[in-house]
mmCIF file of the N, C-alpha and C atoms, coordinates in Angstrom:
data_MODEL
# 
_entry.id   MODEL 
# 
loop_
_atom_site.group_PDB 
_atom_site.id 
_atom_site.type_symbol 
_atom_site.label_atom_id 
_atom_site.label_alt_id 
_atom_site.label_comp_id 
_atom_site.label_asym_id 
_atom_site.label_entity_id 
_atom_site.label_seq_id 
_atom_site.pdbx_PDB_ins_code 
_atom_site.Cartn_x 
_atom_site.Cartn_y 
_atom_site.Cartn_z 
_atom_site.occupancy 
_atom_site.B_iso_or_equiv 
_atom_site.pdbx_formal_charge 
_atom_site.auth_seq_id 
_atom_site.auth_comp_id 
_atom_site.auth_asym_id 
_atom_site.auth_atom_id 
_atom_site.pdbx_PDB_model_num 
ATOM 1   N N  . MET A 1 1  ? 0.840  -1.166  0.000   1.00 0.00 ? 1  MET A N  1 
ATOM 2   C CA . MET A 1 1  ? 0.000  0.000   0.000   1.00 0.00 ? 1  MET A CA 1 
ATOM 3   C C  . MET A 1 1  ? 0.892  1.238   0.000   1.00 0.00 ? 1  MET A C  1 
ATOM 4   N N  . LYS A 1 2  ? 0.583  2.151   -0.853  1.00 0.00 ? 2  LYS A N  1 
ATOM 5   C CA . LYS A 1 2  ? 1.349  3.386   -0.936  1.00 0.00 ? 2  LYS A CA 1 
ATOM 6   C C  . LYS A 1 2  ? 0.618  4.470   -0.159  1.00 0.00 ? 2  LYS A C  1 
ATOM 7   N N  . ILE A 1 3  ? 1.401  5.316   0.484   1.00 0.00 ? 3  ILE A N  1 
ATOM 8   C CA . ILE A 1 3  ? 0.854  6.426   1.249   1.00 0.00 ? 3  ILE A CA 1 
ATOM 9   C C  . ILE A 1 3  ? 1.407  7.713   0.676   1.00 0.00 ? 3  ILE A C  1 
ATOM 10  N N  . LYS A 1 4  ? 0.544  8.616   0.389   1.00 0.00 ? 4  LYS A N  1 
ATOM 11  C CA . LYS A 1 4  ? 0.973  9.900   -0.162  1.00 0.00 ? 4  LYS A CA 1 
ATOM 12  C C  . LYS A 1 4  ? 1.651  10.704  0.938   1.00 0.00 ? 4  LYS A C  1 
ATOM 13  N N  . THR A 1 5  ? 2.805  11.273  0.589   1.00 0.00 ? 5  THR A N  1 
ATOM 14  C CA . THR A 1 5  ? 3.550  12.085  1.545   1.00 0.00 ? 5  THR A CA 1 
ATOM 15  C C  . THR A 1 5  ? 4.159  13.267  0.811   1.00 0.00 ? 5  THR A C  1 
ATOM 16  N N  . SER A 1 6  ? 4.676  14.181  1.552   1.00 0.00 ? 6  SER A N  1 
ATOM 17  C CA . SER A 1 6  ? 5.278  15.370  0.962   1.00 0.00 ? 6  SER A CA 1 
ATOM 18  C C  . SER A 1 6  ? 6.698  15.507  1.487   1.00 0.00 ? 6  SER A C  1 
ATOM 19  N N  . ILE A 1 7  ? 7.643  15.774  0.584   1.00 0.00 ? 7  ILE A N  1 
ATOM 20  C CA . ILE A 1 7  ? 9.028  16.010  0.979   1.00 0.00 ? 7  ILE A CA 1 
ATOM 21  C C  . ILE A 1 7  ? 9.511  17.282  0.304   1.00 0.00 ? 7  ILE A C  1 
ATOM 22  N N  . THR A 1 8  ? 10.522 17.865  0.882   1.00 0.00 ? 8  THR A N  1 
ATOM 23  C CA . THR A 1 8  ? 11.116 19.071  0.317   1.00 0.00 ? 8  THR A CA 1 
ATOM 24  C C  . THR A 1 8  ? 12.499 18.720  -0.203  1.00 0.00 ? 8  THR A C  1 
ATOM 25  N N  . LEU A 1 9  ? 12.746 19.008  -1.471  1.00 0.00 ? 9  LEU A N  1 
ATOM 26  C CA . LEU A 1 9  ? 14.037 18.720  -2.097  1.00 0.00 ? 9  LEU A CA 1 
ATOM 27  C C  . LEU A 1 9  ? 14.604 20.001  -2.673  1.00 0.00 ? 9  LEU A C  1 
ATOM 28  N N  . SER A 1 10 ? 15.919 20.048  -2.752  1.00 0.00 ? 10 SER A N  1 
ATOM 29  C CA . SER A 1 10 ? 16.550 21.213  -3.374  1.00 0.00 ? 10 SER A CA 1 
ATOM 30  C C  . SER A 1 10 ? 16.250 21.210  -4.874  1.00 0.00 ? 10 SER A C  1 
ATOM 31  N N  . GLU A 1 11 ? 16.303 22.371  -5.451  1.00 0.00 ? 11 GLU A N  1 
ATOM 32  C CA . GLU A 1 11 ? 16.051 22.492  -6.892  1.00 0.00 ? 11 GLU A CA 1 
ATOM 33  C C  . GLU A 1 11 ? 17.088 21.700  -7.683  1.00 0.00 ? 11 GLU A C  1 
ATOM 34  N N  . GLU A 1 12 ? 18.330 21.725  -7.208  1.00 0.00 ? 12 GLU A N  1 
ATOM 35  C CA . GLU A 1 12 ? 19.404 20.999  -7.896  1.00 0.00 ? 12 GLU A CA 1 
ATOM 36  C C  . GLU A 1 12 ? 19.140 19.490  -7.886  1.00 0.00 ? 12 GLU A C  1 
ATOM 37  N N  . LEU A 1 13 ? 18.704 18.978  -6.736  1.00 0.00 ? 13 LEU A N  1 
ATOM 38  C CA . LEU A 1 13 ? 18.418 17.544  -6.657  1.00 0.00 ? 13 LEU A CA 1 
ATOM 39  C C  . LEU A 1 13 ? 17.240 17.175  -7.549  1.00 0.00 ? 13 LEU A C  1 
ATOM 40  N N  . LEU A 1 14 ? 16.238 18.004  -7.556  1.00 0.00 ? 14 LEU A N  1 
ATOM 41  C CA . LEU A 1 14 ? 15.081 17.749  -8.411  1.00 0.00 ? 14 LEU A CA 1 
ATOM 42  C C  . LEU A 1 14 ? 15.481 17.738  -9.884  1.00 0.00 ? 14 LEU A C  1 
ATOM 43  N N  . GLN A 1 15 ? 16.391 18.606  -10.265 1.00 0.00 ? 15 GLN A N  1 
ATOM 44  C CA . GLN A 1 15 ? 16.883 18.614  -11.647 1.00 0.00 ? 15 GLN A CA 1 
ATOM 45  C C  . GLN A 1 15 ? 17.643 17.325  -11.962 1.00 0.00 ? 15 GLN A C  1 
ATOM 46  N N  . GLU A 1 16 ? 18.431 16.845  -10.993 1.00 0.00 ? 16 GLU A N  1 
ATOM 47  C CA . GLU A 1 16 ? 19.153 15.579  -11.181 1.00 0.00 ? 16 GLU A CA 1 
ATOM 48  C C  . GLU A 1 16 ? 18.175 14.421  -11.326 1.00 0.00 ? 16 GLU A C  1 
ATOM 49  N N  . ILE A 1 17 ? 17.140 14.413  -10.513 1.00 0.00 ? 17 ILE A N  1 
ATOM 50  C CA . ILE A 1 17 ? 16.118 13.366  -10.608 1.00 0.00 ? 17 ILE A CA 1 
ATOM 51  C C  . ILE A 1 17 ? 15.473 13.401  -11.985 1.00 0.00 ? 17 ILE A C  1 
ATOM 52  N N  . ASP A 1 18 ? 15.083 14.578  -12.407 1.00 0.00 ? 18 ASP A N  1 
ATOM 53  C CA . ASP A 1 18 ? 14.439 14.717  -13.719 1.00 0.00 ? 18 ASP A CA 1 
ATOM 54  C C  . ASP A 1 18 ? 15.359 14.256  -14.849 1.00 0.00 ? 18 ASP A C  1 
ATOM 55  N N  . ALA A 1 19 ? 16.657 14.454  -14.683 1.00 0.00 ? 19 ALA A N  1 
ATOM 56  C CA . ALA A 1 19 ? 17.612 14.051  -15.718 1.00 0.00 ? 19 ALA A CA 1 
ATOM 57  C C  . ALA A 1 19 ? 17.763 12.534  -15.787 1.00 0.00 ? 19 ALA A C  1 
ATOM 58  N N  . HIS A 1 20 ? 17.384 11.828  -14.707 1.00 0.00 ? 20 HIS A N  1 
ATOM 59  C CA . HIS A 1 20 ? 17.587 10.379  -14.657 1.00 0.00 ? 20 HIS A CA 1 
ATOM 60  C C  . HIS A 1 20 ? 16.298 9.587   -14.491 1.00 0.00 ? 20 HIS A C  1 
ATOM 61  N N  . VAL A 1 21 ? 15.165 10.229  -14.610 1.00 0.00 ? 21 VAL A N  1 
ATOM 62  C CA . VAL A 1 21 ? 13.888 9.569   -14.336 1.00 0.00 ? 21 VAL A CA 1 
ATOM 63  C C  . VAL A 1 21 ? 13.413 8.668   -15.480 1.00 0.00 ? 21 VAL A C  1 
ATOM 64  N N  . ALA A 1 22 ? 14.076 8.757   -16.624 1.00 0.00 ? 22 ALA A N  1 
ATOM 65  C CA . ALA A 1 22 ? 13.693 7.906   -17.760 1.00 0.00 ? 22 ALA A CA 1 
ATOM 66  C C  . ALA A 1 22 ? 13.742 6.439   -17.343 1.00 0.00 ? 22 ALA A C  1 
ATOM 67  N N  . GLY A 1 23 ? 12.751 5.677   -17.739 1.00 0.00 ? 23 GLY A N  1 
ATOM 68  C CA . GLY A 1 23 ? 12.681 4.272   -17.358 1.00 0.00 ? 23 GLY A CA 1 
ATOM 69  C C  . GLY A 1 23 ? 11.824 4.036   -16.129 1.00 0.00 ? 23 GLY A C  1 
ATOM 70  N N  . PHE A 1 24 ? 11.414 5.104   -15.492 1.00 0.00 ? 24 PHE A N  1 
ATOM 71  C CA . PHE A 1 24 ? 10.511 5.014   -14.350 1.00 0.00 ? 24 PHE A CA 1 
ATOM 72  C C  . PHE A 1 24 ? 9.201  5.685   -14.741 1.00 0.00 ? 24 PHE A C  1 
ATOM 73  N N  . LYS A 1 25 ? 8.119  5.300   -14.059 1.00 0.00 ? 25 LYS A N  1 
ATOM 74  C CA . LYS A 1 25 ? 6.821  5.887   -14.398 1.00 0.00 ? 25 LYS A CA 1 
ATOM 75  C C  . LYS A 1 25 ? 6.782  7.381   -14.091 1.00 0.00 ? 25 LYS A C  1 
ATOM 76  N N  . ASN A 1 26 ? 7.398  7.756   -12.977 1.00 0.00 ? 26 ASN A N  1 
ATOM 77  C CA . ASN A 1 26 ? 7.359  9.153   -12.549 1.00 0.00 ? 26 ASN A CA 1 
ATOM 78  C C  . ASN A 1 26 ? 8.425  9.386   -11.489 1.00 0.00 ? 26 ASN A C  1 
ATOM 79  N N  . ARG A 1 27 ? 8.494  10.607  -10.974 1.00 0.00 ? 27 ARG A N  1 
ATOM 80  C CA . ARG A 1 27 ? 9.477  10.947  -9.947  1.00 0.00 ? 27 ARG A CA 1 
ATOM 81  C C  . ARG A 1 27 ? 9.302  10.076  -8.701  1.00 0.00 ? 27 ARG A C  1 
ATOM 82  N N  . SER A 1 28 ? 8.057  9.847   -8.320  1.00 0.00 ? 28 SER A N  1 
ATOM 83  C CA . SER A 1 28 ? 7.805  9.064   -7.106  1.00 0.00 ? 28 SER A CA 1 
ATOM 84  C C  . SER A 1 28 ? 8.397  7.668   -7.211  1.00 0.00 ? 28 SER A C  1 
ATOM 85  N N  . ASP A 1 29 ? 8.219  7.011   -8.350  1.00 0.00 ? 29 ASP A N  1 
ATOM 86  C CA . ASP A 1 29 ? 8.784  5.677   -8.553  1.00 0.00 ? 29 ASP A CA 1 
ATOM 87  C C  . ASP A 1 29 ? 10.306 5.721   -8.529  1.00 0.00 ? 29 ASP A C  1 
ATOM 88  N N  . PHE A 1 30 ? 10.870 6.764   -9.126  1.00 0.00 ? 30 PHE A N  1 
ATOM 89  C CA . PHE A 1 30 ? 12.321 6.935   -9.120  1.00 0.00 ? 30 PHE A CA 1 
ATOM 90  C C  . PHE A 1 30 ? 12.837 7.094   -7.696  1.00 0.00 ? 30 PHE A C  1 
ATOM 91  N N  . ILE A 1 31 ? 12.206 7.965   -6.935  1.00 0.00 ? 31 ILE A N  1 
ATOM 92  C CA . ILE A 1 31 ? 12.637 8.227   -5.559  1.00 0.00 ? 31 ILE A CA 1 
ATOM 93  C C  . ILE A 1 31 ? 12.461 6.977   -4.699  1.00 0.00 ? 31 ILE A C  1 
ATOM 94  N N  . GLU A 1 32 ? 11.354 6.255   -4.886  1.00 0.00 ? 32 GLU A N  1 
ATOM 95  C CA . GLU A 1 32 ? 11.130 5.026   -4.124  1.00 0.00 ? 32 GLU A CA 1 
ATOM 96  C C  . GLU A 1 32 ? 12.222 4.002   -4.428  1.00 0.00 ? 32 GLU A C  1 
ATOM 97  N N  . ALA A 1 33 ? 12.566 3.843   -5.697  1.00 0.00 ? 33 ALA A N  1 
ATOM 98  C CA . ALA A 1 33 ? 13.624 2.898   -6.079  1.00 0.00 ? 33 ALA A CA 1 
ATOM 99  C C  . ALA A 1 33 ? 14.970 3.331   -5.496  1.00 0.00 ? 33 ALA A C  1 
ATOM 100 N N  . ALA A 1 34 ? 15.244 4.622   -5.528  1.00 0.00 ? 34 ALA A N  1 
ATOM 101 C CA . ALA A 1 34 ? 16.504 5.137   -4.984  1.00 0.00 ? 34 ALA A CA 1 
ATOM 102 C C  . ALA A 1 34 ? 16.587 4.891   -3.484  1.00 0.00 ? 34 ALA A C  1 
ATOM 103 N N  . LEU A 1 35 ? 15.505 5.128   -2.778  1.00 0.00 ? 35 LEU A N  1 
ATOM 104 C CA . LEU A 1 35 ? 15.496 4.915   -1.334  1.00 0.00 ? 35 LEU A CA 1 
ATOM 105 C C  . LEU A 1 35 ? 15.617 3.438   -0.981  1.00 0.00 ? 35 LEU A C  1 
ATOM 106 N N  . LYS A 1 36 ? 14.954 2.571   -1.730  1.00 0.00 ? 36 LYS A N  1 
ATOM 107 C CA . LYS A 1 36 ? 15.076 1.129   -1.482  1.00 0.00 ? 36 LYS A CA 1 
ATOM 108 C C  . LYS A 1 36 ? 16.524 0.685   -1.673  1.00 0.00 ? 36 LYS A C  1 
ATOM 109 N N  . SER A 1 37 ? 17.168 1.193   -2.711  1.00 0.00 ? 37 SER A N  1 
ATOM 110 C CA . SER A 1 37 ? 18.555 0.849   -2.982  1.00 0.00 ? 37 SER A CA 1 
ATOM 111 C C  . SER A 1 37 ? 19.463 1.370   -1.860  1.00 0.00 ? 37 SER A C  1 
ATOM 112 N N  . PHE A 1 38 ? 19.210 2.584   -1.415  1.00 0.00 ? 38 PHE A N  1 
ATOM 113 C CA . PHE A 1 38 ? 20.014 3.180   -0.353  1.00 0.00 ? 38 PHE A CA 1 
ATOM 114 C C  . PHE A 1 38 ? 19.849 2.405   0.948   1.00 0.00 ? 38 PHE A C  1 
ATOM 115 N N  . ILE A 1 39 ? 18.624 2.052   1.288   1.00 0.00 ? 39 ILE A N  1 
ATOM 116 C CA . ILE A 1 39 ? 18.364 1.295   2.512   1.00 0.00 ? 39 ILE A CA 1 
ATOM 117 C C  . ILE A 1 39 ? 19.013 -0.088  2.426   1.00 0.00 ? 39 ILE A C  1 
ATOM 118 N N  . ALA A 1 40 ? 18.933 -0.735  1.268   1.00 0.00 ? 40 ALA A N  1 
ATOM 119 C CA . ALA A 1 40 ? 19.583 -2.043  1.084   1.00 0.00 ? 40 ALA A CA 1 
ATOM 120 C C  . ALA A 1 40 ? 21.092 -1.916  1.284   1.00 0.00 ? 40 ALA A C  1 
ATOM 121 N N  . SER A 1 41 ? 21.666 -0.815  0.838   1.00 0.00 ? 41 SER A N  1 
ATOM 122 C CA . SER A 1 41 ? 23.096 -0.568  1.018   1.00 0.00 ? 41 SER A CA 1 
ATOM 123 C C  . SER A 1 41 ? 23.436 -0.425  2.498   1.00 0.00 ? 41 SER A C  1 
ATOM 124 N N  . ILE A 1 42 ? 22.604 0.289   3.243   1.00 0.00 ? 42 ILE A N  1 
ATOM 125 C CA . ILE A 1 42 ? 22.822 0.444   4.682   1.00 0.00 ? 42 ILE A CA 1 
ATOM 126 C C  . ILE A 1 42 ? 22.737 -0.906  5.383   1.00 0.00 ? 42 ILE A C  1 
ATOM 127 N N  . VAL A 1 43 ? 21.744 -1.712  5.025   1.00 0.00 ? 43 VAL A N  1 
ATOM 128 C CA . VAL A 1 43 ? 21.577 -3.040  5.632   1.00 0.00 ? 43 VAL A CA 1 
ATOM 129 C C  . VAL A 1 43 ? 22.798 -3.903  5.338   1.00 0.00 ? 43 VAL A C  1 
ATOM 130 N N  . ARG A 1 44 ? 23.305 -3.856  4.082   1.00 0.00 ? 44 ARG A N  1 
ATOM 131 C CA . ARG A 1 44 ? 24.511 -4.611  3.718   1.00 0.00 ? 44 ARG A CA 1 
ATOM 132 C C  . ARG A 1 44 ? 25.712 -4.162  4.551   1.00 0.00 ? 44 ARG A C  1 
ATOM 133 N N  . GLN A 1 45 ? 25.861 -2.838  4.708   1.00 0.00 ? 45 GLN A N  1 
ATOM 134 C CA . GLN A 1 45 ? 26.983 -2.317  5.488   1.00 0.00 ? 45 GLN A CA 1 
ATOM 135 C C  . GLN A 1 45 ? 26.900 -2.768  6.942   1.00 0.00 ? 45 GLN A C  1 
ATOM 136 N N  . GLU A 1 46 ? 25.697 -2.761  7.497   1.00 0.00 ? 46 GLU A N  1 
ATOM 137 C CA . GLU A 1 46 ? 25.515 -3.216  8.876   1.00 0.00 ? 46 GLU A CA 1 
ATOM 138 C C  . GLU A 1 46 ? 25.857 -4.694  9.011   1.00 0.00 ? 46 GLU A C  1 
ATOM 139 N N  . LYS A 1 47 ? 25.404 -5.503  8.040   1.00 0.00 ? 47 LYS A N  1 
ATOM 140 C CA . LYS A 1 47 ? 25.705 -6.944  8.065   1.00 0.00 ? 47 LYS A CA 1 
ATOM 141 C C  . LYS A 1 47 ? 27.206 -7.174  7.922   1.00 0.00 ? 47 LYS A C  1 
ATOM 142 N N  . ASN A 1 48 ? 27.837 -6.441  7.010   1.00 0.00 ? 48 ASN A N  1 
ATOM 143 C CA . ASN A 1 48 ? 29.279 -6.586  6.824   1.00 0.00 ? 48 ASN A CA 1 
ATOM 144 C C  . ASN A 1 48 ? 30.040 -6.195  8.084   1.00 0.00 ? 48 ASN A C  1 
ATOM 145 N N  . ALA A 1 49 ? 29.586 -5.145  8.768   1.00 0.00 ? 49 ALA A N  1 
ATOM 146 C CA . ALA A 1 49 ? 30.242 -4.723  10.007  1.00 0.00 ? 49 ALA A CA 1 
ATOM 147 C C  . ALA A 1 49 ? 30.107 -5.804  11.076  1.00 0.00 ? 49 ALA A C  1 
ATOM 148 N N  . LYS A 1 50 ? 28.930 -6.420  11.178  1.00 0.00 ? 50 LYS A N  1 
ATOM 149 C CA . LYS A 1 50 ? 28.735 -7.508  12.142  1.00 0.00 ? 50 LYS A CA 1 
ATOM 150 C C  . LYS A 1 50 ? 29.627 -8.695  11.801  1.00 0.00 ? 50 LYS A C  1 
ATOM 151 N N  . ASP A 1 51 ? 29.688 -9.051  10.500  1.00 0.00 ? 51 ASP A N  1 
ATOM 152 C CA . ASP A 1 51 ? 30.532 -10.167 10.069  1.00 0.00 ? 51 ASP A CA 1 
ATOM 153 C C  . ASP A 1 51 ? 31.995 -9.888  10.376  1.00 0.00 ? 51 ASP A C  1 
ATOM 154 N N  . LEU A 1 52 ? 32.436 -8.659  10.104  1.00 0.00 ? 52 LEU A N  1 
ATOM 155 C CA . LEU A 1 52 ? 33.824 -8.284  10.363  1.00 0.00 ? 52 LEU A CA 1 
ATOM 156 C C  . LEU A 1 52 ? 34.129 -8.355  11.857  1.00 0.00 ? 52 LEU A C  1 
ATOM 157 N N  . ASP A 1 53 ? 33.185 -7.928  12.676  1.00 0.00 ? 53 ASP A N  1 
ATOM 158 C CA . ASP A 1 53 ? 33.362 -8.016  14.129  1.00 0.00 ? 53 ASP A CA 1 
ATOM 159 C C  . ASP A 1 53 ? 33.527 -9.472  14.564  1.00 0.00 ? 53 ASP A C  1 
ATOM 160 N N  . ILE A 1 54 ? 32.710 -10.360 14.012  1.00 0.00 ? 54 ILE A N  1 
ATOM 161 C CA . ILE A 1 54 ? 32.809 -11.784 14.344  1.00 0.00 ? 54 ILE A CA 1 
ATOM 162 C C  . ILE A 1 54 ? 34.163 -12.339 13.908  1.00 0.00 ? 54 ILE A C  1 
ATOM 163 N N  . ILE A 1 55 ? 34.584 -11.992 12.711  1.00 0.00 ? 55 ILE A N  1 
ATOM 164 C CA . ILE A 1 55 ? 35.884 -12.459 12.206  1.00 0.00 ? 55 ILE A CA 1 
ATOM 165 C C  . ILE A 1 55 ? 37.012 -11.938 13.090  1.00 0.00 ? 55 ILE A C  1 
ATOM 166 N N  . ASN A 1 56 ? 36.955 -10.644 13.430  1.00 0.00 ? 56 ASN A N  1 
ATOM 167 C CA . ASN A 1 56 ? 38.018 -10.065 14.256  1.00 0.00 ? 56 ASN A CA 1 
ATOM 168 C C  . ASN A 1 56 ? 38.065 -10.689 15.649  1.00 0.00 ? 56 ASN A C  1 
ATOM 169 N N  . ARG A 1 57 ? 36.893 -11.005 16.223  1.00 0.00 ? 57 ARG A N  1 
ATOM 170 C CA . ARG A 1 57 ? 36.858 -11.633 17.544  1.00 0.00 ? 57 ARG A CA 1 
ATOM 171 C C  . ARG A 1 57 ? 37.447 -13.046 17.507  1.00 0.00 ? 57 ARG A C  1 
ATOM 172 N N  . ASN A 1 58 ? 37.400 -13.683 16.341  1.00 0.00 ? 58 ASN A N  1 
ATOM 173 C CA . ASN A 1 58 ? 37.880 -15.061 16.202  1.00 0.00 ? 58 ASN A CA 1 
ATOM 174 C C  . ASN A 1 58 ? 39.165 -15.173 15.397  1.00 0.00 ? 58 ASN A C  1 
ATOM 175 N N  . ALA A 1 59 ? 39.795 -14.045 15.104  1.00 0.00 ? 59 ALA A N  1 
ATOM 176 C CA . ALA A 1 59 ? 40.960 -14.028 14.213  1.00 0.00 ? 59 ALA A CA 1 
ATOM 177 C C  . ALA A 1 59 ? 42.090 -14.907 14.722  1.00 0.00 ? 59 ALA A C  1 
ATOM 178 N N  . GLY A 1 60 ? 42.396 -14.826 15.996  1.00 0.00 ? 60 GLY A N  1 
ATOM 179 C CA . GLY A 1 60 ? 43.504 -15.623 16.532  1.00 0.00 ? 60 GLY A CA 1 
ATOM 180 C C  . GLY A 1 60 ? 43.277 -17.106 16.324  1.00 0.00 ? 60 GLY A C  1 
ATOM 181 N N  . ARG A 1 61 ? 42.101 -17.574 16.678  1.00 0.00 ? 61 ARG A N  1 
ATOM 182 C CA . ARG A 1 61 ? 41.776 -18.991 16.529  1.00 0.00 ? 61 ARG A CA 1 
ATOM 183 C C  . ARG A 1 61 ? 41.762 -19.398 15.061  1.00 0.00 ? 61 ARG A C  1 
ATOM 184 N N  . LEU A 1 62 ? 41.181 -18.552 14.204  1.00 0.00 ? 62 LEU A N  1 
ATOM 185 C CA . LEU A 1 62 ? 41.109 -18.872 12.776  1.00 0.00 ? 62 LEU A CA 1 
ATOM 186 C C  . LEU A 1 62 ? 42.495 -18.908 12.142  1.00 0.00 ? 62 LEU A C  1 
ATOM 187 N N  . ASN A 1 63 ? 43.357 -17.983 12.531  1.00 0.00 ? 63 ASN A N  1 
ATOM 188 C CA . ASN A 1 63 ? 44.714 -17.972 11.986  1.00 0.00 ? 63 ASN A CA 1 
ATOM 189 C C  . ASN A 1 63 ? 45.495 -19.203 12.437  1.00 0.00 ? 63 ASN A C  1 
ATOM 190 N N  . LYS A 1 64 ? 45.326 -19.577 13.700  1.00 0.00 ? 64 LYS A N  1 
ATOM 191 C CA . LYS A 1 64 ? 46.006 -20.777 14.222  1.00 0.00 ? 64 LYS A CA 1 
ATOM 192 C C  . LYS A 1 64 ? 45.521 -22.016 13.468  1.00 0.00 ? 64 LYS A C  1 
ATOM 193 N N  . GLU A 1 65 ? 44.224 -22.082 13.225  1.00 0.00 ? 65 GLU A N  1 
ATOM 194 C CA . GLU A 1 65 ? 43.651 -23.221 12.496  1.00 0.00 ? 65 GLU A CA 1 
ATOM 195 C C  . GLU A 1 65 ? 44.171 -23.275 11.058  1.00 0.00 ? 65 GLU A C  1 
ATOM 196 N N  . ALA A 1 66 ? 44.288 -22.111 10.421  1.00 0.00 ? 66 ALA A N  1 
ATOM 197 C CA . ALA A 1 66 ? 44.794 -22.069 9.045   1.00 0.00 ? 66 ALA A CA 1 
ATOM 198 C C  . ALA A 1 66 ? 46.252 -22.510 8.993   1.00 0.00 ? 66 ALA A C  1 
ATOM 199 N N  . LEU A 1 67 ? 47.060 -22.048 9.946   1.00 0.00 ? 67 LEU A N  1 
ATOM 200 C CA . LEU A 1 67 ? 48.463 -22.456 9.980   1.00 0.00 ? 67 LEU A CA 1 
ATOM 201 C C  . LEU A 1 67 ? 48.588 -23.954 10.220  1.00 0.00 ? 67 LEU A C  1 
ATOM 202 N N  . ASP A 1 68 ? 47.743 -24.499 11.079  1.00 0.00 ? 68 ASP A N  1 
ATOM 203 C CA . ASP A 1 68 ? 47.753 -25.938 11.331  1.00 0.00 ? 68 ASP A CA 1 
ATOM 204 C C  . ASP A 1 68 ? 47.429 -26.711 10.056  1.00 0.00 ? 68 ASP A C  1 
ATOM 205 N N  . ALA A 1 69 ? 46.429 -26.254 9.313   1.00 0.00 ? 69 ALA A N  1 
ATOM 206 C CA . ALA A 1 69 ? 46.039 -26.923 8.067   1.00 0.00 ? 69 ALA A CA 1 
ATOM 207 C C  . ALA A 1 69 ? 47.161 -26.849 7.035   1.00 0.00 ? 69 ALA A C  1 
ATOM 208 N N  . LEU A 1 70 ? 47.893 -25.729 7.009   1.00 0.00 ? 70 LEU A N  1 
ATOM 209 C CA . LEU A 1 70 ? 48.991 -25.586 6.046   1.00 0.00 ? 70 LEU A CA 1 
ATOM 210 C C  . LEU A 1 70 ? 50.123 -26.568 6.327   1.00 0.00 ? 70 LEU A C  1 
ATOM 211 N N  . GLU A 1 71 ? 50.285 -26.960 7.571   1.00 0.00 ? 71 GLU A N  1 
ATOM 212 C CA . GLU A 1 71 ? 51.343 -27.908 7.915   1.00 0.00 ? 71 GLU A CA 1 
ATOM 213 C C  . GLU A 1 71 ? 51.116 -29.279 7.277   1.00 0.00 ? 71 GLU A C  1 
ATOM 214 N N  . TYR A 1 72 ? 49.882 -29.593 6.903   1.00 0.00 ? 72 TYR A N  1 
ATOM 215 C CA . TYR A 1 72 ? 49.583 -30.879 6.311   1.00 0.00 ? 72 TYR A CA 1 
ATOM 216 C C  . TYR A 1 72 ? 49.781 -30.903 4.786   1.00 0.00 ? 72 TYR A C  1 
ATOM 217 N N  . GLN A 1 73 ? 50.077 -29.737 4.213   1.00 0.00 ? 73 GLN A N  1 
ATOM 218 C CA . GLN A 1 73 ? 50.287 -29.702 2.759   1.00 0.00 ? 73 GLN A CA 1 
ATOM 219 C C  . GLN A 1 73 ? 51.667 -30.263 2.420   1.00 0.00 ? 73 GLN A C  1 
ATOM 220 N N  . VAL A 1 74 ? 51.703 -30.921 1.276   1.00 0.00 ? 74 VAL A N  1 
ATOM 221 C CA . VAL A 1 74 ? 52.971 -31.461 0.813   1.00 0.00 ? 74 VAL A CA 1 
ATOM 222 C C  . VAL A 1 74 ? 53.536 -30.554 -0.273  1.00 0.00 ? 74 VAL A C  1 
ATOM 223 N N  . SER A 1 75 ? 54.834 -30.501 -0.370  1.00 0.00 ? 75 SER A N  1 
ATOM 224 C CA . SER A 1 75 ? 55.488 -29.712 -1.426  1.00 0.00 ? 75 SER A CA 1 
ATOM 225 C C  . SER A 1 75 ? 55.326 -30.393 -2.766  1.00 0.00 ? 75 SER A C  1 
ATOM 226 N N  . LEU A 1 76 ? 55.110 -29.617 -3.785  1.00 0.00 ? 76 LEU A N  1 
ATOM 227 C CA . LEU A 1 76 ? 54.967 -30.200 -5.140  1.00 0.00 ? 76 LEU A CA 1 
ATOM 228 C C  . LEU A 1 76 ? 56.228 -30.045 -5.929  1.00 0.00 ? 76 LEU A C  1 
# 
């Protein structure tokens, strides 16, 4: 369900939107797509930060495990 709302944008931003709105039904569809993409980017960044935190908390153990596994490799 869509809800009508009002936002205030700078004239410059509105001109940029108008220059790139081709392929969308109207400005509203363009802005909605842009916001969905931006929010998805934020969610990805948050997930990546959590993953990096987990990796960093386990780095010592993971590095030790990797070195142990390398000891089992044979020279070619």
